[in-house]
Structures are given as structure tokens and as C-alpha cells.
DSSP file (Angstrom, degrees, kcal/mol; ACC not computed):
  #  RESIDUE AA STRUCTURE BP1 BP2  ACC     N-H-->O    O-->H-N    N-H-->O    O-->H-N    TCO  KAPPA ALPHA  PHI   PSI    X-CA   Y-CA   Z-CA
    1    1 A X     >        0   0    0      0, 0.0     4,-2.6     0, 0.0     5,-0.2   0.000 360.0 360.0 360.0 -33.4   92.2   93.0  110.0
    2    2 A X  H  >  +     0   0    0      1,-0.2     4,-2.4     2,-0.2     5,-0.2   0.877 360.0  53.6 -62.0 -36.2   95.8   92.8  111.4
    3    3 A X  H  > S+     0   0    0      2,-0.2     4,-2.6     1,-0.2    -1,-0.2   0.908 109.4  48.0 -64.0 -41.5   96.5   89.9  109.0
    4    4 A X  H  > S+     0   0    0      2,-0.2     4,-2.8     1,-0.2     5,-0.3   0.935 111.8  49.2 -64.6 -46.4   95.3   91.9  106.0
    5    5 A X  H  X>S+     0   0    0     -4,-2.6     5,-1.7     1,-0.2     4,-1.4   0.910 114.1  45.9 -60.8 -42.1   97.4   94.9  107.0
    6    6 A X  H  <5S+     0   0    0     -4,-2.4    -1,-0.2    -5,-0.2    -2,-0.2   0.914 114.0  48.5 -67.0 -42.3  100.5   92.8  107.5
    7    7 A X  H  <5S+     0   0    0     -4,-2.6    -2,-0.2     1,-0.2    -1,-0.2   0.907 120.5  35.5 -64.6 -42.8   99.9   90.9  104.2
    8    8 A X  H  <5S-     0   0    0     -4,-2.8    77,-2.3    -5,-0.2    -1,-0.2   0.608 104.2-130.1 -86.7 -12.9   99.4   94.0  102.2
    9    9 A X  T  <5 +     0   0    0     -4,-1.4     2,-0.3    -5,-0.3    -3,-0.2   0.923  68.8 110.0  60.9  47.9  101.9   96.1  104.2
   10   10 A X      < -     0   0    0     -5,-1.7     2,-0.5    -6,-0.2    -1,-0.3  -0.893  68.5-123.1-139.8 169.0   99.6   98.9  104.7
   11   11 A X        -     0   0    0     96,-0.5     3,-0.1    -2,-0.3     2,-0.1  -0.970  30.4-136.2-117.5 112.3   97.6  100.5  107.6
   12   12 A X        -     0   0    0     -2,-0.5     2,-0.0   -11,-0.1     5,-0.0  -0.378  29.3-100.7 -66.6 144.1   93.9  100.7  106.9
   13   13 A X     >  -     0   0    0      1,-0.1     4,-2.1    -2,-0.1     3,-0.4  -0.366  26.9-123.1 -62.9 144.4   92.1  103.9  107.8
   14   14 A X  H  > S+     0   0    0      1,-0.2     4,-2.5     2,-0.2     5,-0.2   0.873 111.3  57.1 -57.2 -39.7   90.2  103.8  111.1
   15   15 A X  H  > S+     0   0    0      1,-0.2     4,-1.9     2,-0.2    -1,-0.2   0.883 108.3  47.3 -60.9 -37.7   87.0  104.8  109.4
   16   16 A X  H  > S+     0   0    0     -3,-0.4     4,-2.5     2,-0.2    -1,-0.2   0.889 109.4  53.1 -71.4 -38.7   87.3  101.8  107.0
   17   17 A X  H  X S+     0   0    0     -4,-2.1     4,-2.2     2,-0.2    -2,-0.2   0.923 110.4  47.7 -60.6 -44.0   88.1   99.4  109.9
   18   18 A X  H  X S+     0   0    0     -4,-2.5     4,-1.9     2,-0.2     5,-0.2   0.897 109.8  53.2 -64.1 -40.1   84.9  100.6  111.7
   19   19 A X  H  X>S+     0   0    0     -4,-1.9     4,-3.2    -5,-0.2     5,-0.8   0.931 109.6  48.4 -59.2 -46.8   82.9  100.2  108.5
   20   20 A X  H  X5S+     0   0    0     -4,-2.5     4,-0.8     1,-0.2    -2,-0.2   0.898 109.0  53.5 -61.5 -40.8   84.2   96.6  108.2
   21   21 A X  H  <5S+     0   0    0     -4,-2.2    -1,-0.2     1,-0.2    -2,-0.2   0.885 119.7  33.2 -61.6 -38.4   83.3   95.8  111.8
   22   22 A X  H  <5S+     0   0    0     -4,-1.9    -2,-0.2    -5,-0.1    -1,-0.2   0.856 138.1  12.4 -87.5 -37.2   79.7   97.0  111.3
   23   23 A X  H  <5S+     0   0    0     -4,-3.2    -3,-0.2    -5,-0.2    -2,-0.1   0.695  72.5 174.4-118.5 -25.5   78.9   96.1  107.7
   24   24 A X  S  <<S+     0   0    0     -4,-0.8     2,-1.5    -5,-0.8    -1,-0.1  -0.230  75.4   1.8  47.9-127.1   81.6   93.7  106.4
   25   25 A X  S    S+     0   0    0     24,-0.1     2,-0.2    -5,-0.1    -1,-0.2  -0.632  95.5 155.1 -91.5  82.5   80.6   92.5  102.9
   26   26 A X        -     0   0    0     -2,-1.5    20,-3.5    21,-0.2     2,-0.2  -0.592  40.4-122.1-108.2 165.8   77.3   94.4  102.5
   27   27 A X        -     0   0    0     18,-0.2     2,-0.4    -2,-0.2    18,-0.1  -0.580  27.1-120.2 -97.0 168.7   75.3   95.7   99.6
   28   28 A X        -     0   0    0     15,-0.3     3,-0.2    16,-0.2     0, 0.0  -0.913   3.5-147.7-113.6 137.3   74.3   99.3   99.0
   29   29 A X  S    S+     0   0    0     -2,-0.4     2,-0.3     1,-0.3    -1,-0.1   0.923  87.7   3.6 -66.7 -44.2   70.8  100.5   98.9
   30   30 A X        +     0   0    0    111,-0.1    -1,-0.3     1,-0.1     3,-0.3  -0.911  50.1 174.4-150.0 115.5   71.6  103.3   96.4
   31   31 A X    >>  +     0   0    0     -2,-0.3     4,-1.7    -3,-0.2     3,-1.0   0.126  49.0 118.2-104.2  20.2   74.9  104.1   94.6
   32   32 A X  H 3>  +     0   0    0      1,-0.3     4,-1.4     2,-0.2     5,-0.2   0.871  67.3  61.1 -54.3 -42.0   73.3  106.8   92.5
   33   33 A X  H 3> S+     0   0    0     -3,-0.3     4,-0.7     1,-0.2    -1,-0.3   0.859 108.4  45.1 -56.5 -32.4   75.5  109.6   94.0
   34   34 A X  H <> S+     0   0    0     -3,-1.0     4,-2.6     1,-0.2     3,-0.5   0.856 105.9  58.4 -77.5 -35.7   78.6  107.7   92.7
   35   35 A X  H  < S+     0   0    0     -4,-1.7    -1,-0.2     1,-0.3    -2,-0.2   0.733  99.0  60.5 -69.0 -19.6   77.1  107.0   89.2
   36   36 A X  H  < S+     0   0    0     -4,-1.4    -1,-0.3     1,-0.1     3,-0.2   0.878 110.1  41.4 -69.3 -37.8   76.7  110.7   88.8
   37   37 A X  H  < S+     0   0    0     -4,-0.7     2,-0.3    -3,-0.5    -2,-0.2   0.915 140.1   3.2 -73.4 -45.5   80.5  111.0   89.2
   38   38 A X    ><  -     0   0    0     -4,-2.6     3,-2.6     3,-0.1    -1,-0.3  -0.929  66.0-145.3-146.7 115.6   81.3  108.0   87.1
   39   39 A X  T 3  S+     0   0    0     -2,-0.3     3,-0.1     1,-0.3    -4,-0.1   0.686 100.0  58.9 -59.1 -18.4   78.5  106.0   85.3
   40   40 A X  T 3  S+     0   0    0      1,-0.2     2,-0.7    -6,-0.1    55,-0.4   0.374  77.1  96.7 -91.3   5.2   80.4  102.8   85.9
   41   41 A X    <   +     0   0    0     -3,-2.6     2,-0.9    -7,-0.2    -1,-0.2  -0.218  43.1 140.9 -89.6  45.0   80.4  103.2   89.7
   42   42 A X        -     0   0    0     -2,-0.7    52,-2.8    -3,-0.1     2,-0.4  -0.797  50.6-135.4 -86.2 108.2   77.4  101.0   90.3
   43   43 A X  E     -A   93   0A   0     -2,-0.9   -15,-0.3    50,-0.2    50,-0.2  -0.504  25.6-178.3 -73.7 122.9   78.3   99.1   93.5
   44   44 A X  E    S-     0   0A   0     48,-2.5     2,-0.3    -2,-0.4   -16,-0.2   0.901  70.2 -30.8 -79.9 -48.6   77.5   95.4   93.3
   45   45 A X  E     -A   92   0A   0     47,-1.6    47,-2.7   -18,-0.1    -1,-0.3  -0.928  59.0-110.6-168.2 143.4   78.8   94.7   96.9
   46   46 A X  E     -A   91   0A   0    -20,-3.5    45,-0.3    -2,-0.3     2,-0.2  -0.538  41.9-117.7 -71.5 148.0   81.3   96.0   99.4
   47   47 A X        +     0   0    0     43,-2.9   -21,-0.2    -2,-0.2     2,-0.2  -0.519  38.8 175.8 -84.2 157.4   84.1   93.5  100.0
   48   48 A X  B     -e   62   0B   0     13,-2.5    15,-2.9    -2,-0.2     2,-0.7  -0.764  40.1 -80.9-144.4-170.7   84.7   92.1  103.4
   49   49 A X        -     0   0    0     -2,-0.2     2,-0.6    13,-0.2   -24,-0.1  -0.916  48.3-174.3-103.6 110.8   86.7   89.6  105.5
   50   50 A X    >   -     0   0    0     -2,-0.7     3,-0.9     9,-0.1     2,-0.1  -0.925  18.9-136.3-116.3 116.5   85.1   86.2  104.9
   51   51 A X  T 3  S+     0   0    0     -2,-0.6     4,-0.1     1,-0.3     5,-0.1  -0.423  90.4   6.8 -68.1 142.8   86.3   83.2  106.8
   52   52 A X  T >> S+     0   0    0      1,-0.1     3,-2.1    -2,-0.1     4,-1.0   0.915  79.5 177.6  50.6  49.3   86.8   80.1  104.7
   53   53 A X  T <4 S+     0   0    0     -3,-0.9     6,-0.3     1,-0.3     3,-0.2   0.770  70.9  63.7 -57.8 -27.9   86.1   82.2  101.6
   54   54 A X  T 34 S+     0   0    0      1,-0.2    -1,-0.3     5,-0.1    -2,-0.1   0.746 113.1  34.9 -69.3 -20.6   86.7   79.2   99.3
   55   55 A X  T <4 S+     0   0    0     -3,-2.1     2,-0.3    -4,-0.1    -1,-0.2   0.508  99.4  96.1-106.5  -8.8   83.7   77.4  100.9
   56   56 A X  S >< S-     0   0    0     -4,-1.0     3,-1.9    -3,-0.2     4,-0.2  -0.622  74.3-132.2 -88.7 140.5   81.5   80.5  101.5
   57   57 A X  T 3  S+     0   0    0      1,-0.3     3,-0.3    -2,-0.3    -1,-0.1   0.776 111.8  41.8 -62.2 -24.6   78.8   81.5   99.0
   58   58 A X  T >  S+     0   0    0      1,-0.2     3,-2.3     2,-0.1    -1,-0.3   0.110  78.7 119.7-105.5  21.4   80.0   85.1   99.1
   59   59 A X  G X   +     0   0    0     -3,-1.9     3,-1.6     1,-0.3     6,-0.2   0.763  63.2  67.8 -57.8 -28.2   83.7   84.1   99.1
   60   60 A X  G 3  S+     0   0    0     -3,-0.3    -1,-0.3     1,-0.3    -2,-0.1   0.634  94.3  60.8 -68.1 -10.9   84.3   86.0   95.8
   61   61 A X  G <  S+     0   0    0     -3,-2.3   -13,-2.5    -8,-0.1     2,-0.3   0.158  75.3 121.6-101.3  17.7   83.7   89.2   97.9
   62   62 A X  B <>  -e   48   0B   0     -3,-1.6     4,-2.4   -15,-0.2     5,-0.2  -0.660  63.7-136.8 -79.9 134.3   86.6   88.6  100.2
   63   63 A X  H  > S+     0   0    0    -15,-2.9     4,-2.7    -2,-0.3    26,-0.2   0.928 104.1  47.7 -56.7 -48.2   89.1   91.5  100.2
   64   64 A X  H  > S+     0   0    0    -16,-0.3     4,-2.4     1,-0.2    -1,-0.2   0.882 110.5  51.4 -63.0 -39.6   92.1   89.1  100.2
   65   65 A X  H  > S+     0   0    0      2,-0.2     4,-1.9     1,-0.2    -1,-0.2   0.927 114.2  43.1 -63.7 -46.2   90.6   87.0   97.4
   66   66 A X  H  X S+     0   0    0     -4,-2.4     4,-2.4     2,-0.2    -2,-0.2   0.889 113.5  51.8 -67.7 -39.7   90.0   90.0   95.2
   67   67 A X  H  X S+     0   0    0     -4,-2.7     4,-2.9    -5,-0.2    -2,-0.2   0.908 109.3  50.3 -64.4 -41.1   93.4   91.6   96.0
   68   68 A X  H  X S+     0   0    0     -4,-2.4     4,-2.5    -5,-0.2    -1,-0.2   0.914 110.0  50.4 -62.5 -43.2   95.2   88.3   95.1
   69   69 A X  H  X S+     0   0    0     -4,-1.9     4,-0.9     2,-0.2    -2,-0.2   0.930 114.5  43.1 -60.9 -46.5   93.4   88.2   91.8
   70   70 A X  H ><>S+     0   0    0     -4,-2.4     5,-2.4     1,-0.2     3,-0.5   0.902 113.9  52.6 -65.2 -40.7   94.3   91.8   91.0
   71   71 A X  H ><5S+     0   0    0     -4,-2.9     3,-1.0     1,-0.2    -2,-0.2   0.869 102.1  57.6 -64.7 -38.4   97.9   91.2   92.2
   72   72 A X  H 3<5S+     0   0    0     -4,-2.5    -1,-0.2     1,-0.3    -2,-0.2   0.794 112.6  42.3 -62.6 -26.8   98.4   88.1   90.0
   73   73 A X  T <<5S-     0   0    0     -4,-0.9    -1,-0.3    -3,-0.5    -2,-0.2   0.445 111.8-122.5 -97.3  -2.7   97.6   90.3   87.0
   74   74 A X  T X 5S+     0   0    0     -3,-1.0    49,-2.7    -4,-0.4     3,-0.5   0.738  73.6 127.2  70.6  23.3   99.7   93.2   88.3
   75   75 A X  T 3 < +     0   0    0     -5,-2.4    -4,-0.2     1,-0.2    51,-0.1   0.423  62.4  56.8 -94.1   1.6   96.7   95.6   88.2
   76   76 A X  T 3  S+     0   0    0     -6,-0.4    11,-1.9    -9,-0.1    10,-1.5   0.156 101.7  51.5-121.6  21.3   96.9   96.8   91.8
   77   77 A X    <   -     0   0    0     -3,-0.5    48,-0.3     9,-0.2    46,-0.3  -0.987  58.8-148.3-150.9 158.9  100.4   98.2   92.0
   78   78 A X  S    S+     0   0    0     -2,-0.3     2,-0.4     1,-0.2    -1,-0.1   0.591  85.4  50.3-100.9 -15.5  102.6  100.7   90.0
   79   79 A X    >   -     0   0    0      1,-0.1     3,-1.8    45,-0.0    -1,-0.2  -0.981  64.5-151.8-133.0 120.3  106.0   99.1   90.6
   80   80 A X  T 3  S+     0   0    0     -2,-0.4    -1,-0.1     1,-0.3    43,-0.0   0.703  97.9  58.7 -65.9 -18.1  106.8   95.4   90.1
   81   81 A X  T 3  S+     0   0    0      2,-0.1    -1,-0.3     0, 0.0     2,-0.2   0.509  81.4 113.0 -87.0  -4.7  109.5   95.6   92.7
   82   82 A X    <   -     0   0    0     -3,-1.8     2,-0.6     1,-0.0     4,-0.1  -0.445  59.7-146.3 -69.6 136.8  107.1   96.7   95.4
   83   83 A X  S    S+     0   0    0     -2,-0.2     2,-0.3     2,-0.1    -2,-0.1  -0.935  71.2  14.5-102.7 121.3  106.4   94.3   98.2
   84   84 A X  S    S-     0   0    0     -2,-0.6     2,-0.3   -77,-0.0   -75,-0.2  -0.800  96.8 -65.1 113.5-160.3  102.8   94.7   99.3
   85   85 A X        -     0   0    0    -77,-2.3    -8,-0.2    -2,-0.3     3,-0.1  -0.941  22.7-171.8-132.5 152.4   99.9   96.4   97.6
   86   86 A X  S    S+     0   0    0    -10,-1.5    17,-3.7    -2,-0.3     2,-0.6   0.643  82.7  50.1-112.1 -27.4   99.1  100.0   96.7
   87   87 A X  E     - B   0 102A   0    -11,-1.9     2,-0.6    15,-0.2    -1,-0.3  -0.945  68.1-169.5-117.0 111.4   95.5   99.5   95.6
   88   88 A X  E     - B   0 101A   0     13,-2.4    13,-2.7    -2,-0.6     2,-0.1  -0.886  22.6-129.6-102.6 115.6   93.3   97.6   98.1
   89   89 A X  E     + B   0 100A   0     -2,-0.6    11,-0.3    11,-0.2   -22,-0.1  -0.417  33.9 166.9 -66.8 134.3   89.9   96.7   96.6
   90   90 A X  E     +     0   0A   0      9,-3.4   -43,-2.9     1,-0.4     2,-0.3   0.555  64.1  24.5-120.9 -17.6   87.0   97.7   98.9
   91   91 A X  E     -AB  46  99A   0      8,-1.6     8,-2.3   -45,-0.3     2,-0.5  -0.989  64.8-136.8-150.8 140.3   84.0   97.2   96.6
   92   92 A X  E     -AB  45  98A   0    -47,-2.7   -48,-2.5    -2,-0.3   -47,-1.6  -0.833  27.2-145.8 -94.9 132.6   83.2   95.2   93.5
   93   93 A X  E >   -A   43   0A   0      4,-2.7     3,-1.7    -2,-0.5   -50,-0.2  -0.583  24.0-104.6-100.4 163.0   81.3   97.2   90.8
   94   94 A X  T 3  S+     0   0    0    -52,-2.8   -51,-0.1     1,-0.3   -53,-0.1   0.745 115.3  46.5 -59.8 -29.6   78.7   96.0   88.4
   95   95 A X  T 3  S-     0   0    0    -55,-0.4    -1,-0.3   -53,-0.2     3,-0.1   0.071 125.8 -88.3-106.2  24.8   80.9   95.9   85.3
   96   96 A X  S <  S+     0   0    0     -3,-1.7    -2,-0.1     1,-0.3     2,-0.1   0.461  91.8 119.8  88.2   0.8   83.9   94.1   86.8
   97   97 A X        -     0   0    0    -57,-0.2    -4,-2.7    20,-0.1     2,-0.3  -0.308  50.2-138.8 -87.8 179.0   85.7   97.2   88.0
   98   98 A X  E     -BC  92 115A   0     17,-1.7    17,-3.3    -6,-0.2     2,-0.5  -0.957  12.1-133.2-137.6 154.0   86.6   98.0   91.6
   99   99 A X  E     -BC  91 114A   0     -8,-2.3    -9,-3.4    -2,-0.3    -8,-1.6  -0.929  40.8-175.3 -98.1 136.4   86.6  100.8   94.1
  100  100 A X  E     -BC  89 113A   0     13,-2.9    13,-2.9    -2,-0.5     2,-0.6  -0.927  35.5-118.5-133.0 153.7   90.0  100.8   95.9
  101  101 A X  E     -BC  88 112A   0    -13,-2.7   -13,-2.4    -2,-0.3     2,-0.8  -0.858  37.4-146.3 -83.5 123.0   91.9  102.5   98.7
  102  102 A X  E     +BC  87 111A   0      9,-3.0     9,-1.3    -2,-0.6     4,-0.3  -0.838  29.6 167.8-101.7 107.6   94.8  104.0   96.8
  103  103 A X        +     0   0    0    -17,-3.7   -16,-0.2    -2,-0.8    -1,-0.1   0.381  54.5  95.0 -94.3   0.9   98.0  104.1   99.0
  104  104 A X  S    S+     0   0    0    -18,-0.5     3,-0.2     1,-0.2    -1,-0.2   0.902  94.1  30.0 -62.8 -43.7  100.3  105.0   96.0
  105  105 A X  S    S+     0   0    0      1,-0.3     2,-0.3    -3,-0.2    -1,-0.2   0.744 135.1  21.1 -91.4 -25.4  100.3  108.7   96.6
  106  106 A X        -     0   0    0     -4,-0.3    -1,-0.3     1,-0.1    -2,-0.1  -0.850  58.3-167.8-148.1 106.7   99.8  108.8  100.4
  107  107 A X  S    S+     0   0    0     -2,-0.3   -96,-0.5     1,-0.2     3,-0.2   0.730  92.2  41.9 -67.1 -23.3  100.7  105.8  102.5
  108  108 A X  S    S+     0   0    0      1,-0.2     2,-0.3   -98,-0.1    -1,-0.2   0.719 123.1  32.1 -97.8 -24.5   98.9  107.3  105.6
  109  109 A X  S    S-     0   0    0     -3,-0.1    -1,-0.2    -6,-0.1    -2,-0.1  -0.689  77.7-165.3-135.8  80.5   95.8  108.7  104.0
  110  110 A X        -     0   0    0     -2,-0.3    24,-0.3    -3,-0.2    -7,-0.2  -0.364  12.7-135.2 -70.1 144.6   94.6  106.7  101.0
  111  111 A X  E     -C  102   0A   0     -9,-1.3    -9,-3.0    22,-0.1     2,-0.6  -0.463  21.7-111.5 -85.1 167.1   92.1  108.1   98.6
  112  112 A X  E     -CD 101 131A   0     19,-2.6    18,-3.1   -11,-0.2    19,-1.9  -0.926  45.8-177.2-101.3 120.0   89.1  106.1   97.3
  113  113 A X  E     -CD 100 129A   0    -13,-2.9   -13,-2.9    -2,-0.6     2,-0.5  -0.865  31.1-122.5-122.5 150.6   89.6  105.5   93.6
  114  114 A X  E     -CD  99 128A   0     14,-3.3    14,-1.6    -2,-0.3     2,-0.7  -0.808  27.1-152.3 -84.1 125.8   87.8  103.9   90.8
  115  115 A X  E     -CD  98 127A   0    -17,-3.3   -17,-1.7    -2,-0.5     2,-1.1  -0.914   4.8-147.3-104.9 113.3   89.9  101.1   89.2
  116  116 A X     >  -     0   0    0     10,-2.7     4,-1.1    -2,-0.7    10,-0.5  -0.692  13.0-169.0 -80.5 102.2   89.1  100.6   85.6
  117  117 A X  T  4 S+     0   0    0     -2,-1.1     3,-0.4     1,-0.2    -1,-0.2   0.908  80.6  49.0 -62.7 -45.9   89.8   96.9   85.2
  118  118 A X  T  4 S+     0   0    0      1,-0.2    -1,-0.2    -3,-0.1    -2,-0.1   0.848 115.0  43.5 -65.9 -35.3   89.6   96.7   81.4
  119  119 A X  T  4 S+     0   0    0      7,-0.1    -1,-0.2    -3,-0.1     2,-0.2   0.603  96.3  95.2 -87.6 -12.1   92.0   99.6   80.8
  120  120 A X     <  -     0   0    0     -4,-1.1     2,-0.2    -3,-0.4     5,-0.2  -0.544  50.9-178.8 -83.6 145.4   94.5   98.6   83.5
  121  121 A X  B >   -F  124   0C   0      3,-1.6     3,-2.5    -2,-0.2     2,-0.1  -0.770  45.8 -52.2-131.0 177.7   97.6   96.6   82.7
  122  122 A X  T 3  S-     0   0    0      1,-0.3   -47,-0.2    -2,-0.2   -48,-0.2  -0.332 125.8  -7.9 -58.2 124.5  100.5   95.1   84.6
  123  123 A X  T 3  S+     0   0    0    -49,-2.7    -1,-0.3   -46,-0.3   -48,-0.1   0.664 122.9  87.9  59.8  20.2  102.1   97.8   86.7
  124  124 A X  B <   +F  121   0C   0     -3,-2.5    -3,-1.6   -50,-0.4     2,-0.2  -0.431  57.3 178.3-142.8  63.6   99.9  100.4   85.0
  125  125 A X        -     0   0    0    -48,-0.3     2,-0.7    -5,-0.2    -8,-0.1  -0.460  22.9-139.9 -70.3 139.7   96.5  100.6   86.9
  126  126 A X        +     0   0    0    -10,-0.5   -10,-2.7    -2,-0.2     2,-0.3  -0.894  35.7 163.8-102.2 113.0   94.1  103.1   85.5
  127  127 A X  E     -D  115   0A   0     -2,-0.7     2,-0.4   -12,-0.2   -12,-0.2  -0.864  26.8-161.8-127.3 159.1   92.4  104.9   88.3
  128  128 A X  E     -D  114   0A   0    -14,-1.6   -14,-3.3    -2,-0.3     2,-0.2  -0.986  32.0-111.8-140.1 136.3   90.3  108.0   88.9
  129  129 A X  E     +D  113   0A   0     -2,-0.4   -16,-0.3   -16,-0.2     3,-0.1  -0.434  32.0 173.7 -71.4 132.1   89.8  109.6   92.3
  130  130 A X  E    S-     0   0A   0    -18,-3.1     2,-0.3     1,-0.4   -17,-0.2   0.762  70.9  -1.1-100.8 -42.0   86.3  109.4   93.8
  131  131 A X  E     -D  112   0A   0    -19,-1.9   -19,-2.6     1,-0.1    -1,-0.4  -0.993  58.6-127.7-151.0 151.0   87.0  110.9   97.3
  132  132 A X  S    S+     0   0    0     -2,-0.3     2,-0.3   -21,-0.2    -1,-0.1   0.831  95.0  12.0 -67.3 -33.7   90.0  112.1   99.2
  133  133 A X  S  > S-     0   0    0    -22,-0.1     4,-1.9     1,-0.1   -21,-0.2  -0.902  76.2-111.6-139.9 165.8   89.3  109.8  102.2
  134  134 A X  H  > S+     0   0    0    -24,-0.3     4,-2.5    -2,-0.3     5,-0.2   0.882 118.4  55.5 -66.3 -37.4   87.1  106.9  103.0
  135  135 A X  H  > S+     0   0    0      1,-0.2     4,-1.9     2,-0.2    -1,-0.2   0.919 107.8  48.0 -61.1 -44.2   85.1  109.1  105.4
  136  136 A X  H  > S+     0   0    0      1,-0.2     4,-1.2     2,-0.2    -1,-0.2   0.897 109.9  54.0 -62.2 -40.2   84.4  111.6  102.6
  137  137 A X  H >X S+     0   0    0     -4,-1.9     4,-1.0     1,-0.2     3,-0.5   0.925 107.1  50.3 -59.6 -46.6   83.4  108.6  100.4
  138  138 A X  H >X S+     0   0    0     -4,-2.5     4,-1.1     1,-0.2     3,-0.8   0.892 105.9  55.7 -60.6 -39.9   80.9  107.4  102.9
  139  139 A X  H 3< S+     0   0    0     -4,-1.9    -1,-0.2     1,-0.3    -2,-0.2   0.801 101.3  59.1 -65.2 -26.4   79.3  110.8  103.2
  140  140 A X  H << S+     0   0    0     -4,-1.2    -1,-0.3    -3,-0.5    -2,-0.2   0.816 104.8  50.4 -68.6 -29.9   78.7  110.8   99.4
  141  141 A X  H << S+     0   0    0     -4,-1.0     2,-0.2    -3,-0.8    -1,-0.2   0.726  89.9  95.5 -81.1 -22.6   76.6  107.6   99.8
  142  142 A X  S  < S-     0   0    0     -4,-1.1     2,-0.1    -3,-0.1     5,-0.0  -0.488  72.2-133.2 -73.8 135.1   74.4  109.0  102.6
  143  143 A X    >>  -     0   0    0     -2,-0.2     3,-1.2     1,-0.1     4,-0.8  -0.371  27.6-104.9 -78.0 166.0   71.1  110.5  101.4
  144  144 A X  T 34 S+     0   0    0      1,-0.3     3,-0.4     2,-0.2    -1,-0.1   0.807 121.0  58.5 -60.6 -29.2   70.0  113.9  102.7
  145  145 A X  T 34 S+     0   0    0      1,-0.2    -1,-0.3     2,-0.1    -3,-0.0   0.703 106.6  46.1 -75.3 -19.8   67.5  112.0  105.0
  146  146 A X  T <4        0   0    0     -3,-1.2    -1,-0.2     1,-0.2    -2,-0.2   0.514 360.0 360.0-102.7  -4.8   70.1  110.0  106.8
  147  147 A X     <        0   0    0     -4,-0.8    -1,-0.2    -3,-0.4    -2,-0.1   0.474 360.0 360.0 -79.5 360.0   72.7  112.7  107.5
């Protein structure tokens, strides 16, 4: 995780680090609570840290691999002169969009945002806030029976 933070020049929230340690690149049983907020928020899989991602069957779900792809197209930052990243992908959605940690507005407490891949352009990402924090986002996914 330290390599990712250094590469992206951000500090991941502790709740997200713990999530990665326990679940890494996992699927979700039910993302219905998110689809109520935005019908395109059907989670295909959470992204993770995958060693040798180029050889791994789930390598396309590596955080670094997805961030690089978005970065090459300029869809994960607002300023072309910025060194690092402002939108860190954390989940791949069913229609090619992403859920991201958005560091643009608050470097210390990123929100969880929906990144509209089709509507985003270079240095002009189109996002909508899903949750103020990663912890709040996780609580949205929990059913009443698991709280």
C-alpha cells in the first residue's frame, strides 16, 4: 500500500486500507443500495492490489492498472500540471464506470464518487458524490441484517 500511496502522492484513508487487507479485489453480494442513488452504480468488483497483475486472471482489477489507464486518458485528474492523482479508482462498475476516492476537494478526507467514464474528458472528469467518506460508503452497502 505504501507503494501505491507514494506513486499516487496521496494518503489512503485507514478504513480503506483495512478493507483492502481483509477483502482486496472482492465482489459484492448486493449493490442495490447504490443503484437506488445512481442506476449505473452496479459494482462488478472492488479493485485490489494484485501481484504480477499482467499474468493474473484478475489483473484488470488491480488499482494501479486501472489508475494508469484512467491517467493515460487524463480522466482521473483536474489539472494537467498535477503530479500524482486526484481520483483513485476503488471499484469497477458494470458499464465501464468507476467508483473513486476523490482527493480533489479534500486531500485528507476523500469522498467516494461515481466517475462517469463516457462523459469524462482529459482534465475534466465528471463525478457525482456517493458518500462523504469510505466508512459512510461501506455502511451504505451493509444490509439491515448485518449491521
